C-alpha positions, 0 to 999 in steps of 0.5 A, spaced: 225 555 249 228 554 256 225 557 262 229 563 266 233 561 272 230 567 276 226 573 274 226 580 278 221 586 277 222 593 279 218 599 278 222 606 277 219 613 277 224 617 273 229 617 267 235 618 273 232 611 276 232 607 270 239 610 268 242 608 275 239 601 275 242 600 269 249 603 271 249 598 277 248 592 272 253 594 268 258 595 273 257 587 274 257 585 267 263 581 264 266 580 257 262 576 253 255 577 256 249 578 252 243 582 254 236 582 250 233 589 251 225 590 249 221 596 250 216 600 246 216 607 244 219 611 250 220 606 255 227 608 256 231 603 252 236 608 250 236 611 257 237 604 260 243 602 255 246 609 257 246 607 264 249 600 262 255 604 258 256 608 264 257 602 269 261 599 264 266 605 263 265 606 255 265 612 251 259 616 252 254 618 247 250 612 246 244 613 242 239 609 238 243 604 233 236 604 229 239 606 222 246 603 222 244 596 226 250 596 230 254 601 234 261 600 238 262 604 244 270 602 246 272 602 253 275 608 256 283 607 258 282 612 263 275 610 265 272 607 271 274 600 268 280 600 264 281 594 260 274 592 261 269 590 255 267 594 250 259 595 249 256 593 242 249 596 241 245 593 236 238 594 234 235 588 231 228 591 229 229 590 222 232 584 222 227 578 221 231 572 223 237 569 226 241 568 220 240 576 219 244 577 225 249 572 223 250 576 217 253 582 222 258 578 225 257 579 232 261 573 234 267 576 232 266 582 237 263 578 243 270 576 246 271 583 247 265 586 249 258 586 252 253 586 247 246 589 248 241 587 242 234 591 242 228 587 239 233 581 239 228 576 242 227 570 238 234 572 234 240 572 238 239 566 243 244 562 239 249 567 240 251 564 247 248 559 252 247 565 257 243 571 257 239 577 260 233 579 258 231 586 260 224 588 259 221 596 260 214 597 260 211 604 260 204 605 265 201 608 259 200 607 251 204 601 251 200 596 247 199 601 242 206 602 241 209 596 242 211 594 235 214 601 234 221 602 234 223 609 238 227 614 233 234 615 234 236 620 240 240 627 237 247 627 238 249 632 243 242 632 247 242 631 255 246 625 257 239 622 259 236 621 253 229 617 250 224 620 255 219 625 253 219 631 257 212 630 260 214 623 261 220 624 266 216 622 272 212 616 269 213 610 272 216 604 268 216 597 270 223 593 269 223 586 268 230 582 268 230 575 267 237 570 267 238 564 263 244 559 262 249 558 267 252 565 267 246 567 270 244 561 274 243 566 280 241 574 280 247 578 281 248 582 287 249 589 285 253 594 289 250 598 294 243 594 293 240 587 295 240 583 288 236 587 283 231 590 289 231 595 294 234 602 293 239 603 287 245 607 288 244 614 287 237 613 285 233 613 292 228 608 294 224 604 288 217 603 290 214 597 288 220 593 287 218 586 288 222 579 287 218 574 282 217 567 283 221 564 277 217 561 271 218 554 270 216 550 264 210 545 265 
């Protein structure tokens, strides 16, 4: 497996910071982009995807696709990015191979969308020669629940989902890696240094430290 072109690690303290980070990233995503999203129960995968949706300007109401595998969130003509890509949100936890990914025909939607696949590592890399991998890690309980899919959030709940009330201020570490020619360099996010510093509207992110890219020996 190829090494990433770059890696960034950031610490977020609240659901709002996770949401704002993802919204800033979503604003620079383009049609055909592929994101592989990984994180244990309560790590904030749905919150992160909701932020991406806001940055992309798609229809609100993003919830976990755990029991339907795929949800498509269309671009809003009256939103911040009219004519931009739709968001295709996939949960691959119950899919065991790349062949099962092929059965849901993501190739047919990638030309008009940004595709986010939870639990997609080892299953979706063949879909594109470039991808972003995003890992979300809790500071507590991660090892015990790393293989457990999060339950789908309830429709009509708060716009920021997936964080237990008692865990709103629990720090999370977000690790982002870029692969392939599309992500040869880390993106410059609006109002921030490349995936570091202060996220727009979220306040400072303590502990944000760029990492040295990993290389194969």
